[in-house]
C-alpha positions as semicolon CSV with decimal commas, in nm:
position;residue;x (nm);y (nm);z (nm)
1;X;20,494;9,474;16,265
2;X;20,173;9,381;16,441
3;X;19,861;9,535;16,286
4;X;19,623;9,768;16,464
5;X;19,258;9,722;16,373
6;X;19,077;10,054;16,325
7;X;18,777;10,159;16,115
8;X;18,739;9,805;15,974
9;X;19,098;9,797;15,840
10;X;19,424;9,642;15,959
11;X;19,699;9,905;15,972
12;X;20,066;9,803;15,980
13;X;20,319;10,077;16,068
14;X;20,648;9,972;15,902
15;X;20,868;10,281;15,894
16;X;20,837;10,643;16,001
17;X;21,145;10,864;15,994
18;X;21,096;11,244;15,980
19;X;21,281;11,391;15,682
20;X;21,286;11,052;15,507
21;X;20,961;10,866;15,445
22;X;20,669;10,681;15,599
23;X;20,576;10,327;15,496
24;X;20,252;10,158;15,601
25;X;20,038;9,868;15,490
26;X;19,660;9,864;15,494
27;X;19,450;9,550;15,462
28;X;19,078;9,602;15,422
29;X;18,814;9,356;15,531
30;X;18,531;9,428;15,286
31;X;18,565;9,803;15,316
32;X;18,661;10,053;15,583
33;X;18,818;10,396;15,601
34;X;19,136;10,578;15,702
35;X;19,241;10,940;15,759
36;X;19,594;11,083;15,740
37;X;19,679;11,452;15,697
38;X;19,988;11,400;15,475
39;X;19,990;11,311;15,105
40;X;19,996;10,938;15,024
41;X;20,080;10,708;14,737
42;X;19,862;10,398;14,780
43;X;19,964;10,094;14,573
44;X;19,748;9,784;14,545
45;X;19,939;9,461;14,613
46;X;19,645;9,216;14,615
47;X;19,269;9,224;14,575
48;X;19,031;9,454;14,394
49;X;18,802;9,730;14,510
50;X;18,804;10,106;14,525
51;X;18,968;10,394;14,708
52;X;18,724;10,683;14,756
53;X;18,532;10,576;14,447
54;X;18,836;10,512;14,222
55;X;18,862;10,146;14,114
56;X;19,196;9,981;14,194
57;X;19,355;9,643;14,124
58;X;19,702;9,491;14,173
59;X;19,984;9,698;14,025
60;X;19,792;10,027;14,029
61;X;19,866;10,333;14,244
62;X;19,640;10,614;14,362
63;X;19,770;10,953;14,482
64;X;19,588;11,111;14,777
65;X;19,671;11,480;14,837
66;X;19,747;11,622;15,184
67;X;19,447;11,706;15,402
68;X;19,216;11,497;15,181
69;X;19,000;11,382;15,472
70;X;18,838;11,043;15,509
71;X;18,951;10,784;15,253
72;X;18,687;10,516;15,193
73;X;18,783;10,164;15,086
74;X;18,559;9,900;14,928
75;X;18,651;9,540;14,864
76;X;18,923;9,323;15,014
77;X;19,248;9,506;14,946
78;X;19,614;9,469;15,046
79;X;19,775;9,812;15,005
80;X;20,120;9,967;15,051
81;X;20,119;10,332;15,158
82;X;20,414;10,570;15,115
83;X;20,428;10,928;15,241
84;X;20,668;11,192;15,375
85;X;20,689;11,392;15,696
86;X;20,936;11,667;15,792
């Protein structure tokens, strides 16, 4: 999948099937932000930084509840994002 650059991040849309799951990848370029109204599990693949103030490094996962609002990223991160949509 080709990335879309928005809000100083690269967003890759890998899979989106209603009733199954959503899979995305986010690569940050020294920070940025993203908004999505569904819950998300964000797992760090590479890099170190923070997600809305919570430090994250490879192998760690952060849960973002639905309707959280703007999610701020710091650092250079490579993240996998999983969610669900009916």
